[in-house]
C-alpha positions as CSV (number, residue, x, y, z in Angstrom):
1,M,-101.4,-155.3,114.9
2,K,-99.0,-152.5,114.9
3,E,-96.3,-155.0,114.4
4,I,-98.1,-156.7,111.8
5,L,-99.1,-153.3,110.1
6,F,-95.0,-152.1,110.6
7,K,-94.1,-155.3,108.9
8,S,-96.6,-154.7,106.1
9,S,-95.0,-150.8,105.8
10,I,-98.3,-149.7,106.5
11,E,-98.9,-146.4,108.9
12,L,-100.5,-146.7,112.0
13,V,-101.9,-143.7,113.4
14,I,-103.8,-144.3,116.7
15,L,-105.7,-141.7,117.8
16,P,-106.7,-140.9,121.4
17,R,-110.5,-142.3,122.6
18,L,-113.1,-139.3,122.6
19,I,-113.9,-138.6,126.0
20,E,-117.8,-137.4,127.1
21,D,-118.5,-136.7,131.0
22,F,-115.1,-137.4,131.9
23,K,-115.0,-141.1,130.9
24,P,-114.1,-142.8,127.2
25,I,-116.9,-143.5,124.9
26,S,-117.2,-147.3,124.7
27,A,-119.2,-148.8,121.9
28,T,-120.8,-150.5,125.1
29,Q,-122.4,-147.4,126.0
30,V,-123.6,-146.9,122.6
31,R,-125.4,-150.1,122.4
32,K,-126.6,-150.2,125.9
33,L,-128.8,-146.8,124.6
34,F,-129.3,-148.0,121.1
35,I,-131.5,-151.2,122.7
36,Q,-132.8,-148.6,125.1
37,G,-133.8,-146.9,122.2
38,N,-131.9,-143.6,123.7
39,F,-130.9,-141.5,120.9
40,K,-131.1,-138.3,122.4
41,D,-128.2,-139.5,124.6
42,M,-127.0,-141.3,121.9
43,K,-126.5,-137.9,120.0
44,K,-123.9,-136.8,122.4
45,L,-121.4,-139.9,121.5
46,V,-121.6,-140.8,117.7
47,P,-121.2,-139.2,114.1
48,I,-124.6,-137.8,112.7
49,T,-124.7,-140.4,110.0
50,T,-124.0,-143.4,112.8
51,L,-127.0,-142.0,114.6
52,K,-129.2,-141.6,111.6
53,F,-128.1,-145.5,110.4
54,L,-129.1,-146.5,113.6
55,Q,-132.3,-144.6,113.6
56,K,-133.7,-146.4,110.9
57,L,-133.5,-149.9,112.5
58,N,-135.8,-151.5,115.0
59,Y,-134.1,-151.3,118.3
60,K,-136.5,-153.5,119.9
61,K,-136.0,-155.8,117.8
62,Y,-132.2,-155.8,118.9
63,A,-132.9,-155.7,122.2
64,Q,-134.6,-158.9,122.3
65,N,-131.3,-160.4,121.2
66,P,-129.7,-162.7,124.0
67,E,-126.4,-162.2,122.2
68,L,-126.3,-158.5,122.0
69,S,-127.6,-158.4,125.8
70,K,-124.3,-160.2,126.6
71,L,-122.4,-157.5,125.1
72,I,-124.0,-154.4,126.8
73,D,-123.8,-156.8,130.4
74,K,-120.8,-155.0,131.4
75,S,-120.5,-152.0,133.7
76,F,-118.8,-148.6,132.4
């Protein structure tokens, strides 16, 4: 990606990953909290706008999705 953007004269800014409890925050971690309906812990990891959006969704429906389960069956 860096090479492609450089060739296109697009500046790439790489931001350091956010850390929570001495571990980088991962999308896998957020997905797992979401399908558990654990918005309390998720609040520490995502922007408030993201949290509000996710709270409007039916997390139980997503918890039944086998494709999503594949994405969270990782240790972190």
